[in-house]
C-alpha positions as CSV (number, residue, x, y, z in Angstrom):
1,X,8.4,-28.1,21.1
2,X,8.0,-29.2,17.5
3,X,9.9,-27.3,14.9
4,X,8.7,-24.3,12.9
5,X,7.8,-26.4,9.7
6,X,5.9,-28.7,11.8
7,X,3.8,-26.2,13.2
8,X,3.1,-24.7,9.8
9,X,2.2,-28.0,8.4
10,X,-0.1,-28.8,11.3
11,X,-1.8,-25.3,11.0
12,X,-2.5,-25.7,7.2
13,X,-3.7,-29.3,7.4
14,X,-6.0,-28.6,10.3
15,X,-7.3,-25.5,8.5
16,X,-7.9,-27.5,5.1
17,X,-9.8,-30.1,7.0
18,X,-12.1,-27.7,8.8
19,X,-12.4,-24.8,6.4
20,X,-12.4,-26.4,3.0
21,X,-15.5,-25.1,1.0
22,X,-18.0,-27.6,-0.5
23,X,-18.0,-26.0,-3.9
24,X,-16.0,-27.2,-6.6
25,X,-15.2,-24.0,-8.0
26,X,-13.4,-21.8,-5.7
27,X,-11.5,-18.4,-5.8
28,X,-7.9,-19.0,-4.5
29,X,-5.7,-16.7,-2.3
30,X,-3.3,-16.2,-5.3
31,X,-6.2,-14.9,-7.6
32,X,-7.3,-12.5,-4.9
33,X,-3.9,-11.1,-4.4
34,X,-3.5,-10.9,-8.3
35,X,-6.8,-8.9,-8.6
36,X,-5.8,-6.5,-5.8
37,X,-2.5,-6.0,-7.3
38,X,-4.0,-5.1,-10.8
39,X,-7.1,-3.1,-9.6
40,X,-6.8,-1.9,-5.9
41,X,-7.1,1.9,-5.9
42,X,-4.5,2.3,-3.1
43,X,-1.8,0.5,-5.1
44,X,-2.7,2.3,-8.4
45,X,-2.4,5.7,-6.5
46,X,0.9,4.8,-5.0
47,X,2.2,4.0,-8.7
48,X,0.9,7.4,-9.8
49,X,2.7,9.1,-6.9
50,X,6.0,7.4,-7.9
51,X,5.6,8.3,-11.6
52,X,5.3,11.9,-10.3
53,X,8.3,11.4,-8.1
54,X,10.1,10.3,-11.2
55,X,9.6,13.7,-12.8
56,X,11.8,15.3,-10.1
57,X,14.9,14.1,-11.9
58,X,14.3,15.9,-15.3
59,X,13.0,18.9,-13.5
60,X,16.3,19.3,-11.5
61,X,18.2,18.3,-14.5
62,X,16.7,21.3,-16.7
63,X,18.6,23.8,-14.3
64,X,21.8,22.6,-15.7
65,X,20.6,22.6,-19.4
66,X,20.9,25.3,-22.0
67,X,17.7,27.5,-22.3
68,X,16.4,29.3,-25.3
69,X,14.0,32.2,-25.0
70,X,12.5,34.7,-27.5
71,X,10.4,37.6,-27.4
72,X,8.7,39.9,-29.8
73,X,7.1,43.4,-29.4
74,X,5.1,45.7,-31.9
75,X,4.6,49.2,-31.0
76,X,2.2,51.7,-32.7
77,X,3.0,55.4,-31.8
78,X,-0.3,57.2,-31.7
79,X,1.3,60.5,-30.9
80,X,5.0,61.5,-30.8
81,X,7.0,64.1,-29.0
82,X,7.1,67.3,-31.0
83,X,10.8,67.4,-30.5
84,X,11.4,64.0,-31.9
85,X,12.3,64.1,-35.5
86,X,13.6,60.5,-35.8
87,X,11.3,58.3,-33.7
88,X,9.3,55.8,-35.7
89,X,5.7,55.6,-35.9
90,X,5.7,51.8,-35.7
91,X,8.2,49.0,-35.2
92,X,8.7,45.5,-34.6
93,X,11.3,44.2,-32.1
94,X,12.2,40.6,-31.9
95,X,15.0,38.7,-30.4
96,X,16.2,35.4,-29.0
97,X,18.8,34.4,-26.3
98,X,20.5,31.1,-25.6
99,X,22.1,30.8,-22.2
100,X,24.2,27.7,-21.1
101,X,24.9,27.1,-17.3
102,X,28.6,26.7,-16.8
103,X,29.0,26.6,-12.9
104,X,26.5,26.8,-10.3
105,X,28.2,25.8,-7.0
106,X,27.3,22.1,-7.2
107,X,23.6,22.8,-6.6
108,X,22.5,21.2,-9.9
109,X,24.6,18.1,-9.5
110,X,23.6,17.7,-5.9
111,X,19.7,18.4,-6.7
112,X,19.8,15.7,-9.3
113,X,21.6,13.1,-6.8
114,X,19.0,13.9,-4.2
115,X,16.2,13.5,-6.6
116,X,17.5,10.1,-7.7
117,X,17.7,9.1,-4.1
118,X,13.9,10.1,-3.6
119,X,13.1,8.0,-6.6
120,X,14.7,5.0,-4.9
121,X,12.7,5.8,-1.8
122,X,9.6,6.3,-3.8
123,X,10.1,2.7,-5.2
124,X,10.7,1.2,-1.7
125,X,7.1,3.1,-0.6
126,X,5.3,1.6,-3.6
127,X,6.8,-1.9,-2.5
128,X,5.6,-1.2,1.3
129,X,2.2,0.0,0.0
130,X,1.7,-3.2,-2.2
131,X,2.9,-5.4,0.6
132,X,0.6,-3.7,3.2
133,X,-2.5,-4.1,0.8
134,X,-1.5,-8.1,0.5
135,X,-1.5,-8.4,4.1
136,X,-4.8,-6.9,4.2
137,X,-6.2,-9.0,1.6
138,X,-4.8,-12.2,3.1
139,X,-6.3,-11.2,6.6
140,X,-9.8,-10.4,4.7
141,X,-9.6,-13.7,2.9
142,X,-8.9,-15.5,5.9
143,X,-11.5,-13.5,7.8
144,X,-14.2,-14.7,5.3
145,X,-13.0,-18.4,5.6
146,X,-13.1,-18.3,9.3
147,X,-16.4,-16.7,9.6
148,X,-18.0,-19.0,7.2
149,X,-16.9,-21.8,9.3
150,X,-18.1,-20.2,12.3
151,X,-21.5,-19.6,10.7
152,X,-21.5,-23.3,9.8
153,X,-20.6,-24.5,13.1
154,X,-23.4,-22.3,14.8
155,X,-26.0,-23.5,12.4
156,X,-24.9,-27.0,13.1
157,X,-25.3,-26.2,16.9
158,X,-28.7,-24.5,16.3
159,X,-30.0,-27.7,14.6
160,X,-28.5,-30.0,17.3
161,X,-30.0,-27.7,20.1
162,X,-33.4,-27.8,18.2
163,X,-33.3,-31.6,18.1
164,X,-32.2,-31.6,21.8
165,X,-35.3,-29.2,22.6
166,X,-37.9,-31.3,20.8
167,X,-36.5,-34.5,22.4
168,X,-36.5,-32.9,26.0
169,X,-40.1,-31.6,25.2
170,X,-41.1,-35.0,24.3
171,X,-39.7,-36.8,27.4
172,X,-41.3,-34.0,29.6
173,X,-44.8,-34.7,28.3
174,X,-44.3,-38.4,29.2
175,X,-42.9,-37.3,32.6
176,X,-39.4,-38.5,32.2
177,X,-38.0,-34.8,32.7
178,X,-38.9,-31.9,34.6
179,X,-39.9,-28.4,33.2
180,X,-36.5,-27.3,34.4
181,X,-35.0,-29.5,31.8
182,X,-37.2,-28.0,29.2
183,X,-36.4,-24.4,30.2
184,X,-32.7,-25.3,30.1
185,X,-32.8,-26.6,26.6
186,X,-34.9,-23.6,25.4
187,X,-32.4,-21.2,27.0
188,X,-29.6,-22.6,25.2
189,X,-31.4,-22.8,21.9
190,X,-32.1,-19.0,22.3
191,X,-28.5,-18.3,22.9
192,X,-27.4,-20.4,20.1
193,X,-29.7,-18.5,17.6
194,X,-28.3,-15.3,19.0
195,X,-24.8,-16.4,18.4
196,X,-25.7,-17.6,14.8
197,X,-27.0,-14.1,14.2
198,X,-24.0,-12.5,15.4
199,X,-21.9,-14.9,13.3
200,X,-23.8,-14.2,10.3
201,X,-23.3,-10.4,10.8
202,X,-19.5,-10.9,11.2
203,X,-19.4,-12.7,7.9
204,X,-21.3,-10.2,5.9
205,X,-18.7,-7.5,7.4
206,X,-15.8,-9.8,6.2
207,X,-17.3,-10.3,2.8
208,X,-17.7,-6.5,2.4
209,X,-14.1,-6.0,3.5
210,X,-13.0,-8.4,0.9
211,X,-14.9,-6.5,-1.7
212,X,-13.4,-3.2,-0.6
213,X,-9.8,-4.7,-1.1
214,X,-10.2,-7.1,-4.0
215,X,-12.8,-5.5,-5.9
216,X,-15.3,-8.3,-6.2
217,X,-17.2,-10.6,-3.9
218,X,-15.6,-13.8,-2.7
219,X,-16.8,-17.0,-4.1
220,X,-16.1,-20.3,-2.2
221,X,-12.7,-19.5,-1.1
222,X,-10.3,-22.3,-1.2
223,X,-7.8,-23.2,1.4
224,X,-4.7,-20.8,1.2
225,X,-1.5,-22.5,0.0
226,X,1.6,-22.9,2.5
227,X,3.7,-19.9,3.1
228,X,7.3,-20.3,1.9
229,X,10.4,-18.9,3.5
230,X,9.3,-18.6,7.1
231,X,12.3,-18.1,9.5
232,X,13.7,-20.6,12.1
233,X,14.0,-17.9,14.7
234,X,13.4,-14.3,15.5
235,X,17.1,-13.3,14.9
236,X,17.0,-14.8,11.4
237,X,13.6,-12.8,10.9
238,X,15.0,-9.5,12.2
239,X,18.4,-10.0,10.0
240,X,16.2,-10.3,6.9
241,X,14.0,-7.4,7.9
242,X,16.7,-5.0,8.4
243,X,18.2,-6.0,4.8
244,X,14.7,-6.1,2.9
245,X,11.9,-4.2,4.6
246,X,10.7,-1.4,2.2
247,X,9.8,1.1,4.7
248,X,13.4,1.0,6.2
249,X,14.9,1.0,2.8
250,X,12.9,4.1,1.8
251,X,14.0,5.9,5.2
252,X,17.5,5.1,4.3
253,X,17.3,6.6,0.8
254,X,15.7,9.7,2.3
255,X,18.5,10.1,4.6
256,X,20.8,10.1,1.8
257,X,18.8,12.6,-0.2
258,X,18.8,14.9,2.8
259,X,22.5,14.9,2.9
260,X,22.6,16.0,-0.7
261,X,20.0,18.9,0.3
262,X,22.6,20.3,2.6
263,X,25.1,20.7,-0.3
264,X,22.5,22.3,-2.5
265,X,21.6,24.8,0.2
266,X,25.2,25.8,0.7
267,X,25.7,26.5,-2.9
268,X,23.5,29.5,-2.6
269,X,26.6,31.4,-1.4
270,X,28.8,30.6,-4.2
271,X,29.4,32.2,-7.7
272,X,27.5,31.2,-10.9
273,X,28.7,31.2,-14.3
274,X,26.7,31.2,-17.5
275,X,27.6,31.6,-21.3
276,X,25.1,33.4,-23.3
277,X,24.6,34.7,-27.1
278,X,21.6,36.7,-28.1
279,X,20.3,37.9,-31.5
280,X,17.6,40.9,-32.1
281,X,15.8,42.2,-35.3
282,X,13.9,45.5,-35.5
283,X,11.8,46.8,-38.2
284,X,10.5,50.2,-38.4
285,X,8.0,49.9,-41.4
286,X,9.7,52.8,-43.2
287,X,8.8,55.2,-40.3
288,X,12.1,55.9,-38.9
289,X,13.2,59.5,-39.4
290,X,10.1,60.0,-41.4
291,X,11.2,57.5,-43.9
292,X,14.3,59.6,-44.7
293,X,16.1,58.3,-47.8
294,X,19.4,56.6,-46.8
295,X,18.3,55.7,-43.2
296,X,18.0,51.9,-42.7
297,X,14.4,51.0,-41.8
298,X,15.7,47.7,-40.3
299,X,18.5,46.4,-38.2
300,X,20.0,43.0,-37.0
301,X,22.2,42.6,-33.8
302,X,23.9,39.7,-32.2
303,X,25.9,39.4,-29.3
304,X,27.7,36.6,-27.1
305,X,29.5,36.9,-23.7
306,X,29.9,35.2,-20.3
307,X,27.9,36.3,-17.3
308,X,29.5,36.0,-13.8
309,X,27.1,36.4,-10.6
310,X,28.7,36.8,-7.3
311,X,26.7,36.8,-4.1
312,X,28.1,39.2,-1.7
313,X,25.5,39.6,0.9
314,X,21.9,38.1,1.0
315,X,20.9,38.8,4.7
316,X,21.9,35.6,6.0
317,X,19.8,33.5,3.6
318,X,22.2,30.9,2.5
319,X,23.3,30.2,6.1
320,X,19.5,29.9,7.2
321,X,18.9,27.6,4.3
322,X,21.9,25.4,5.0
323,X,21.1,25.2,8.7
324,X,17.6,24.3,7.7
325,X,18.7,21.6,5.5
326,X,20.9,20.2,8.2
327,X,18.2,20.1,10.8
328,X,16.0,18.2,8.1
329,X,18.7,15.9,7.5
330,X,19.0,15.1,11.3
331,X,15.2,14.6,11.3
332,X,15.5,11.9,8.4
333,X,18.1,10.2,10.4
334,X,16.2,10.1,13.6
335,X,13.2,8.9,11.6
336,X,15.4,6.0,10.1
337,X,16.4,4.8,13.6
338,X,12.7,5.1,14.6
339,X,11.5,3.0,11.7
340,X,14.3,0.4,12.3
341,X,13.0,0.1,16.0
342,X,9.7,-0.2,14.6
343,X,10.6,-2.8,12.2
344,X,12.5,-4.9,14.6
345,X,9.6,-4.6,17.2
346,X,7.1,-5.5,14.4
347,X,9.2,-8.6,13.2
348,X,9.7,-9.9,16.6
349,X,6.1,-9.6,17.5
350,X,4.8,-11.1,14.4
351,X,7.0,-14.0,15.0
352,X,5.9,-14.6,18.4
353,X,2.3,-14.3,17.2
354,X,3.0,-16.9,14.6
355,X,4.6,-19.2,17.0
356,X,1.8,-18.7,19.7
357,X,-1.1,-19.3,16.9
358,X,0.4,-22.3,15.8
359,X,0.7,-23.8,19.4
360,X,-2.8,-22.6,20.0
361,X,-3.9,-24.8,17.0
362,X,-2.2,-27.8,18.6
363,X,-3.9,-27.2,21.9
364,X,-7.5,-26.3,20.4
365,X,-7.1,-29.4,18.1
366,X,-6.7,-31.5,21.3
367,X,-9.5,-29.7,23.0
368,X,-11.9,-30.4,19.9
369,X,-11.1,-34.0,20.1
370,X,-11.5,-34.1,23.9
371,X,-14.8,-32.1,23.6
372,X,-16.1,-34.5,21.0
373,X,-15.3,-37.7,23.1
374,X,-16.9,-36.0,26.1
375,X,-20.0,-35.0,24.5
376,X,-20.4,-38.8,23.3
377,X,-19.9,-40.0,26.9
378,X,-22.2,-37.6,28.4
379,X,-24.9,-38.4,26.1
380,X,-24.4,-42.2,26.7
381,X,-24.4,-41.6,30.5
382,X,-27.5,-39.5,30.3
383,X,-29.3,-42.6,28.8
384,X,-28.8,-44.5,31.8
385,X,-29.6,-41.5,34.3
386,X,-26.0,-40.7,35.2
387,X,-26.1,-37.3,33.4
388,X,-28.5,-34.6,33.4
389,X,-29.6,-32.3,30.5
390,X,-27.6,-29.6,31.6
391,X,-24.7,-31.6,31.4
392,X,-25.4,-32.5,27.5
393,X,-25.9,-28.7,27.0
394,X,-22.5,-27.7,28.7
395,X,-20.7,-30.6,26.7
396,X,-22.3,-29.3,23.5
397,X,-21.3,-25.8,24.4
398,X,-17.7,-26.7,25.2
399,X,-17.3,-28.4,21.8
400,X,-18.7,-25.6,20.0
401,X,-16.4,-23.3,21.8
402,X,-13.3,-25.5,21.1
403,X,-14.3,-25.5,17.4
404,X,-14.6,-21.9,17.0
405,X,-11.3,-21.3,18.7
406,X,-9.7,-23.8,16.4
407,X,-11.0,-21.9,13.4
408,X,-9.9,-18.5,14.9
409,X,-6.3,-19.9,15.6
410,X,-6.0,-21.1,12.0
411,X,-6.8,-17.9,10.7
412,X,-4.6,-16.2,13.2
413,X,-1.6,-18.4,12.4
414,X,-1.8,-17.9,8.8
415,X,-2.2,-14.1,8.8
416,X,0.6,-14.0,11.6
417,X,2.9,-15.8,9.2
418,X,2.0,-13.6,6.3
419,X,2.4,-10.4,8.4
420,X,6.1,-11.8,9.4
421,X,6.9,-12.3,5.8
422,X,5.7,-8.7,5.2
423,X,7.9,-7.4,7.9
424,X,10.8,-9.2,6.5
425,X,10.3,-7.8,3.0
426,X,9.3,-11.0,1.7
427,X,5.8,-10.4,0.8
428,X,6.2,-8.4,-2.4
429,X,4.8,-9.2,-5.7
430,X,7.8,-11.1,-7.0
431,X,7.4,-13.3,-4.1
432,X,3.9,-14.2,-4.2
433,X,3.8,-16.2,-7.6
434,X,0.4,-14.9,-9.0
435,X,-0.1,-15.1,-12.7
436,X,-0.8,-11.6,-13.8
437,X,1.7,-11.5,-16.8
438,X,4.6,-8.9,-16.4
439,X,4.7,-7.2,-13.0
440,X,4.6,-3.4,-12.9
441,X,7.9,-2.1,-13.4
442,X,8.5,1.4,-12.2
443,X,11.9,1.6,-14.0
444,X,10.1,1.7,-17.3
445,X,8.4,5.1,-16.6
446,X,11.6,6.4,-15.0
447,X,13.9,5.5,-18.0
448,X,11.3,7.2,-20.4
449,X,11.5,10.5,-18.5
450,X,14.8,10.8,-16.9
451,X,16.4,12.5,-20.0
452,X,13.5,13.9,-21.6
453,X,14.0,17.7,-22.6
454,X,11.4,18.2,-25.2
455,X,9.1,20.9,-23.7
456,X,6.2,19.9,-25.8
457,X,6.1,16.1,-24.7
458,X,2.4,15.3,-24.1
459,X,1.0,12.5,-22.4
460,X,-2.7,11.2,-22.7
461,X,-5.1,12.4,-19.9
462,X,-5.2,10.0,-16.9
463,X,-8.0,7.7,-16.4
464,X,-8.8,5.6,-13.4
465,X,-7.3,2.0,-13.5
466,X,-9.1,0.7,-10.5
467,X,-12.4,-1.4,-10.4
468,X,-15.3,0.2,-8.6
469,X,-17.5,-1.6,-6.5
470,X,-20.7,0.3,-6.7
471,X,-22.4,-2.2,-8.7
472,X,-21.6,-5.2,-6.2
473,X,-24.5,-6.4,-4.4
474,X,-24.8,-6.2,-0.7
475,X,-23.5,-9.4,0.8
476,X,-25.5,-11.6,2.8
477,X,-24.4,-14.6,5.1
478,X,-25.4,-17.6,3.0
479,X,-22.9,-20.3,3.0
480,X,-21.7,-20.9,-0.7
481,X,-21.8,-24.4,-2.1
482,X,-24.8,-25.5,0.3
């Protein structure tokens, strides 16, 4: 068996030879990935979700910060009690209170810790989303290249069979061939035209899928670059995946956050202490005690103190809340193991698919060469009467089938290799070397809000960042560059 690097090189060289577009100007895979990174709505939505997740940290912090509240009340008495001689006809009562939490049983501290862990999980989720979109873009890119090549091969086959049919008809006219030979040629030509229609339909579907992911129509796609960092064996791939797969990293962070949730739930049975101070001002507008001279018509009060709240009996609420948190924590642990299993299986399967696809390339490359030689020999033997028209048609069919299989194998090898890198956590934005300027940094937003305590901090109304595709034309199956 040849080495992994040899397989990859063989796949890429074969792909470049057969699939290279004719146009001088072409879109590249890096450009497609960069455009998806900047404008794909699924990625933009995931970034917005992470920003919303970031806000849980200042939300949880707010429970441990001082709070200030004010109130005001204006009262106008339309009718007083006949026995009341001092009640005012109107008054204004205004007050303000400052409270400072001192002890909350650890609920605030652990809630903040849980929120921070979930921010880390959200960042891993964003990487997983980006990686998943990148894998879809690579597949769509390679689908367009494959299906374009298949359309070209089927067009060439139709043209060849048309020449065969005309030659067969001419030879029938002079009595060199039978009507059966003509019918066989006509049948194969009709089938080849049907195959071409199917290939064109597949190409249209692949181009539309490309637009869905990238946001623009594909233009003469260039052969993809070599994939870096592919592993030498499945064990190496799994080791890297267990350390870097973003889905697994997110599951681990959520398991840790769930442990803090248990502490938060348990804190509901503990005492709470807060310090407070308040002040009030009352103005009777000269109506207190009918405005009797010497009676103050306004007053100011102030107080300060400490407040202790001790839960004694809550109907089993704290215990139920803690048991619920424990059950959810176990659920996250089991989910983490399930994701770990999935990552291992995906990585091993992707590695096997990559190896198999490259070996298929080797086999089908040999098959294409052999089928080409066979067709030449059958045609030569037909001229001396040793082969029939059906033999030629069969040889042409075998060559076309081998060429289509080779194109499909090249696509499958590249997609499987990229899927393997994605499972290993090595297909993220910083790994792909596309030129989009500074990459999106989720830490920037988190740092800007994690300690924000101003109640009136306003942000601009959101606007969509993704590009829409309603103005893109419906795709056809014309081969660009012809």
